[in-house]
Residue frames as qw, qx, qy, qz and C-alpha x, y, z in Angstrom:
[[0.530, -0.279, 0.785, 0.155, 17.68, -15.81, 62.40],
 [0.541, 0.456, -0.437, -0.555, 17.93, -16.99, 58.82],
 [0.675, -0.069, 0.725, -0.123, 16.77, -20.52, 58.10],
 [0.602, 0.514, -0.411, -0.452, 17.57, -22.20, 54.79],
 [0.775, -0.158, 0.612, -0.012, 17.86, -25.82, 53.79],
 [0.142, -0.289, 0.759, 0.566, 19.37, -27.66, 50.87],
 [0.569, 0.170, -0.375, -0.712, 17.25, -28.51, 47.84],
 [0.469, 0.014, -0.881, -0.062, 17.42, -32.21, 48.69],
 [0.065, -0.206, -0.761, 0.611, 16.19, -31.68, 52.27],
 [0.375, 0.242, 0.071, -0.892, 13.48, -29.34, 50.97],
 [0.564, 0.122, -0.610, -0.543, 12.26, -31.90, 48.42],
 [0.376, -0.091, -0.906, 0.174, 12.20, -34.70, 51.00],
 [0.056, 0.247, 0.597, -0.761, 10.37, -32.62, 53.61],
 [0.452, 0.205, -0.154, -0.855, 7.88, -31.39, 51.04],
 [0.548, 0.022, -0.769, -0.328, 7.15, -34.98, 49.98],
 [0.255, -0.166, -0.850, 0.429, 6.77, -36.06, 53.63],
 [0.168, 0.262, 0.382, -0.870, 4.48, -33.13, 54.45],
 [0.500, 0.253, -0.220, -0.798, 2.31, -33.34, 51.34],
 [0.698, 0.124, -0.615, -0.345, 2.12, -37.11, 50.81],
 [0.469, 0.073, -0.839, 0.267, 3.47, -39.31, 53.60],
 [0.041, 0.033, 0.649, -0.759, 2.03, -37.77, 56.77],
 [0.590, 0.094, 0.052, -0.800, -1.52, -37.23, 55.46],
 [0.712, 0.128, -0.621, -0.302, -1.51, -40.75, 54.00],
 [0.345, 0.060, -0.841, 0.413, -0.28, -42.27, 57.28],
 [0.258, 0.039, 0.465, -0.846, -2.87, -40.35, 59.25],
 [0.692, 0.130, -0.179, -0.687, -5.70, -41.42, 56.96],
 [0.626, 0.143, -0.764, -0.070, -4.49, -45.01, 56.90],
 [0.166, 0.017, -0.807, 0.566, -4.32, -45.23, 60.69],
 [0.408, 0.092, 0.303, -0.856, -7.68, -43.51, 61.16],
 [0.716, 0.158, -0.378, -0.566, -9.25, -45.93, 58.68],
 [0.661, 0.121, -0.741, 0.021, -7.71, -49.16, 59.93],
 [0.019, -0.265, 0.691, -0.672, -7.70, -48.52, 63.69],
 [0.659, -0.068, 0.296, -0.689, -11.40, -49.23, 64.25],
 [0.852, 0.221, -0.376, -0.290, -11.28, -52.33, 62.06],
 [0.688, 0.220, -0.626, 0.294, -8.28, -53.84, 63.86],
 [0.656, -0.687, -0.310, 0.039, -9.01, -52.52, 67.33],
 [0.547, 0.178, -0.223, 0.787, -6.00, -50.23, 67.48],
 [0.299, -0.780, -0.443, 0.326, -6.20, -47.56, 70.16],
 [0.296, -0.611, 0.014, 0.734, -5.45, -43.89, 70.49],
 [0.482, 0.552, 0.519, 0.441, -6.84, -42.95, 67.08],
 [0.023, 0.977, 0.177, 0.119, -7.44, -39.30, 67.93],
 [0.486, -0.775, 0.261, 0.308, -4.08, -38.86, 69.68],
 [0.639, -0.092, 0.547, 0.533, -2.12, -40.40, 66.83],
 [0.402, 0.653, 0.474, 0.433, -3.90, -38.55, 64.03],
 [0.123, -0.990, -0.071, -0.009, -3.62, -35.23, 65.88],
 [0.584, -0.593, 0.366, 0.416, 0.09, -35.88, 66.50],
 [0.593, 0.201, 0.551, 0.552, 0.68, -36.61, 62.83],
 [0.196, 0.867, 0.354, 0.289, -1.19, -33.42, 61.90],
 [0.340, -0.918, 0.089, 0.185, 0.91, -31.37, 64.34],
 [0.622, -0.310, 0.484, 0.531, 4.12, -32.79, 62.87],
 [0.469, 0.525, 0.535, 0.468, 2.82, -32.03, 59.38],
 [0.012, -0.975, -0.199, -0.099, 2.04, -28.43, 60.38],
 [0.498, -0.752, 0.258, 0.348, 5.47, -27.96, 61.98],
 [0.597, -0.079, 0.559, 0.570, 7.38, -29.31, 58.99],
 [0.338, 0.723, 0.487, 0.353, 5.17, -27.35, 56.59],
 [0.175, -0.977, -0.041, 0.113, 6.05, -24.18, 58.50],
 [0.551, -0.517, 0.432, 0.492, 9.76, -24.94, 58.17],
 [0.525, 0.315, 0.597, 0.519, 9.32, -25.43, 54.44],
 [0.132, 0.906, 0.361, 0.176, 7.42, -22.15, 54.17],
 [0.346, -0.878, 0.151, 0.293, 10.11, -20.25, 56.08],
 [0.585, -0.252, 0.545, 0.544, 12.86, -21.74, 53.96],
 [0.428, 0.565, 0.568, 0.419, 11.01, -20.95, 50.73],
 [0.032, -0.981, -0.190, 0.000, 10.46, -17.37, 51.85],
 [0.459, -0.722, 0.316, 0.409, 14.16, -16.95, 52.69],
 [0.577, 0.043, 0.603, 0.549, 15.26, -18.35, 49.35],
 [0.292, 0.776, 0.472, 0.300, 12.89, -16.03, 47.46],
 [0.200, -0.967, -0.002, 0.157, 14.17, -13.01, 49.42],
 [0.562, -0.473, 0.460, 0.499, 17.79, -14.00, 48.73],
 [0.515, 0.322, 0.611, 0.508, 17.11, -14.41, 45.00],
 [0.118, 0.924, 0.336, 0.142, 15.28, -11.06, 44.87],
 [0.341, -0.878, 0.174, 0.286, 18.17, -9.30, 46.63],
 [0.601, -0.207, 0.552, 0.540, 20.70, -10.91, 44.28],
 [0.422, 0.607, 0.537, 0.406, 18.77, -9.68, 41.23],
 [0.058, -0.985, -0.160, 0.001, 18.72, -6.13, 42.61],
 [0.507, -0.699, 0.303, 0.403, 22.47, -6.10, 43.24]]
């Protein structure tokens, strides 16, 4: 199965994976003890799992685009 995404979706997902999710995880882990919020480990692990999943999709898409460009140059 070939998986590709548009440049706009790629850019948004990359920003979410590299900036938003790690920042949210760190923010929650930092503030939860101060404010008495629960489930710190569950929430930070969930955010990390989502980050890993989306990062994998980005990696697959990037690999497919590179292969397509390489094949187009050869043709």
